[in-house]
Structure formats: structure tokens, C-alpha cells
C-alpha positions in Angstrom: 62.6 -21.4 33.7 59.0 -22.5 33.9 60.1 -26.2 33.8 62.5 -25.5 36.7 59.9 -23.8 38.8 57.5 -26.7 37.9 60.1 -29.2 39.1 60.8 -27.4 42.3 57.0 -27.1 43.0 56.5 -30.8 42.3 59.5 -31.8 44.5 58.1 -29.5 47.4 54.6 -31.1 47.0 56.1 -34.6 47.3 57.9 -33.6 50.4 54.8 -32.0 51.9 52.7 -35.1 51.1 55.1 -37.5 52.7 55.4 -35.2 55.7 51.6 -34.9 56.0 51.3 -38.7 55.9 54.0 -39.0 58.6 52.3 -36.5 60.8 48.9 -38.1 60.4 50.5 -41.5 61.5 52.3 -39.9 64.3 49.3 -38.3 65.7 47.4 -41.8 65.3 50.1 -43.6 67.1 50.6 -41.1 69.8 46.9 -40.9 70.6 46.5 -44.6 70.3 49.4 -45.1 72.7 47.9 -42.5 75.1 44.5 -44.5 75.1 46.2 -47.8 75.7 48.4 -46.4 78.5 45.4 -44.6 80.2 42.7 -47.3 80.0 44.7 -50.5 80.0 47.8 -49.7 82.0 46.1 -47.0 84.3 48.8 -44.7 83.7 49.2 -41.7 81.2 51.9 -40.4 78.9 52.3 -36.8 80.0 53.8 -35.7 76.7 51.3 -37.2 74.3 48.7 -34.4 74.4 51.4 -31.7 73.7 53.2 -33.9 71.1 49.9 -34.6 69.1 48.9 -30.9 69.3 52.4 -29.8 67.9 52.1 -32.6 65.2 48.6 -31.4 64.2 49.9 -27.7 63.9 52.6 -28.9 61.6 50.1 -31.0 59.8 48.0 -28.0 59.1 50.7 -25.9 57.7 52.5 -28.6 55.7 49.2 -30.1 54.5 48.1 -26.6 53.2 51.1 -26.8 50.9 49.7 -29.9 49.2 46.3 -28.1 48.7 48.1 -24.9 47.4 50.0 -26.9 44.8 46.9 -27.2 42.5 45.1 -24.3 44.0 42.6 -26.7 45.6 41.8 -24.8 48.7 38.3 -23.6 49.5 37.3 -20.6 47.5 34.0 -19.2 46.1 34.5 -18.4 42.4 31.0 -17.3 41.8 31.8 -13.5 41.4 34.9 -14.1 39.3 33.0 -16.3 37.1 30.5 -13.5 36.4 33.2 -11.4 34.6 34.2 -12.0 31.0 37.3 -14.0 30.5 39.5 -11.1 29.7 38.9 -9.5 33.1 38.6 -12.8 34.8 42.3 -13.5 33.9 43.6 -10.4 35.6 41.4 -11.0 38.7 42.9 -14.5 39.1 46.4 -13.2 38.7 45.6 -10.5 41.3 44.3 -13.1 43.7 47.5 -15.1 43.3 49.6 -11.9 43.9 47.6 -11.0 47.0 48.0 -14.5 48.3 51.7 -14.3 47.7 52.0 -11.0 49.5 49.9 -12.5 52.5 52.3 -15.4 52.6 55.4 -13.3 52.5 54.2 -11.4 55.4 53.3 -14.6 57.2 56.9 -15.9 56.6 58.5 -12.6 57.7 56.5 -12.4 60.9 56.4 -16.1 61.6 60.2 -16.0 61.5 60.3 -13.0 63.9 58.2 -15.2 66.4 60.3 -18.1 66.0 63.5 -16.3 66.6 62.0 -14.0 69.3 62.2 -14.3 73.0 58.7 -15.6 73.5 59.5 -19.2 73.2 59.0 -21.4 76.3 60.6 -24.7 77.0 58.2 -27.6 77.0 59.2 -30.0 80.0 56.7 -32.5 78.8 58.4 -33.0 75.3 61.8 -31.6 76.2 62.0 -29.1 73.5 61.4 -25.3 72.9 58.1 -24.1 71.6 60.0 -22.5 68.7 59.8 -25.9 67.1 56.0 -25.7 66.9 56.0 -22.2 65.9 58.4 -22.8 63.0 55.7 -24.6 61.1 54.2 -21.1 60.3 57.2 -19.6 58.6 58.2 -22.9 56.9 54.7 -23.8 55.9 54.0 -20.3 54.5 57.3 -20.4 52.7 56.6 -23.6 51.0 53.1 -22.3 50.0 54.7 -19.1 48.7 56.8 -21.4 46.4 53.6 -22.9 45.1 52.0 -19.4 44.5 55.2 -18.5 42.7 54.7 -21.7 40.5 51.1 -20.6 39.9 52.0 -17.2 38.9 54.6 -18.6 36.4 52.0 -20.9 35.0 49.5 -17.9 34.8 52.1 -15.6 32.9 53.1 -18.5 30.7 49.5 -19.1 29.7 48.9 -15.5 29.1 52.2 -15.2 26.9 51.1 -18.2 24.9 47.4 -17.0 24.7 46.3 -20.3 26.2 43.4 -19.1 28.4 42.0 -22.6 29.2 43.3 -22.4 32.8 41.5 -19.2 33.4 38.3 -20.2 31.6 38.1 -23.4 33.8 38.7 -21.5 37.0 36.0 -22.3 39.5 34.4 -24.9 37.3 33.2 -28.1 39.0 34.0 -29.8 35.9 36.6 -28.3 33.3 34.2 -29.3 30.4 31.8 -26.8 32.0 33.9 -23.8 30.5 33.5 -23.7 26.8 34.3 -20.0 26.5 38.0 -20.4 25.6 
């Protein structure tokens, strides 16, 4: 089962990486096109600002999936590293569980916003604002998959008594954690 979860997480990571690359290129092309139209042709693309903002919103939530895959987001492990390894293990697992709960709530309420009645129609782009808002529950659901994969790895490491992943938590260099 761990291998299946690992494969799913890897597939989601690849999709998120490719989507992030596409979104960065889209923003680059849209904004470059806007600069060309405005300063060379003395005309402007009315849809370009809104389209690039929506692409950046998607980029943030999909890019966060890439960061969550290896738990590489910004965190300050100083306090956790003060605890002995046996306690640190459960603090790390607890942090993964709490992040999972937060992401579950974000998926739920994000979906409520997307399917709610507060979506406006954008005349510049020609689509509903629900498409921009959909980045929240979709990105959070993909991040939740990454948290589930992290928890599966955590419990597999605990079951096999391989505590190296917990000992290295927060180390800038894994060789810095000799306390296995």
C-alpha cells in the first residue's frame, strides 16, 4: 500500500510540476504580450492583467503541491529539534496530521465557495470567477494527498523502527543528525 501511495504522490508531483511550468510560461507570455501591445502598438490587451492574476493564483496553489511533496516549505524546526528523538517523532507526526486537517477544511470550504452563488462572470476573460477560485480546493486536495503520503511514510518508518527521517528533520544537512 505504501508503494501505491508513493506512486500516486509521485504522479501528482509530476503533474503539479508540469502545470507550474506551464503557468509560469503563460504569465511570462501574457505579460510580455501586454508590454508589446501597450508600448509598441499603443494599444492594450484588456484581458491580460486578469488572466495573469488568475494564472498566478493557480501557480501558487499548484506550486505548493510541489513543495509539499518533500515537505520543503518554510518551517522553523528549532523547537522540535530541542526534543529527544522519541518525542520529536510524535511532534512531527502531529504536525503532519494538523496540516492534513487544515487542508481538509480548505478543500471543503474552498469547494463551497467554488459552487456557491458568489461567482461573477469576467467579461475580460469570458469565464466565471469560479475557475480562479477552483485553484483553492484543487490545490489543497493535491497537497492533502502529499500529506497522506508523508503520514504513510512516517508510520512505515515507525513500524520498521527506522527513525532516520525524524532525526534528520530540520537539519540543513542530513549528516548533521547523528542521533539515530
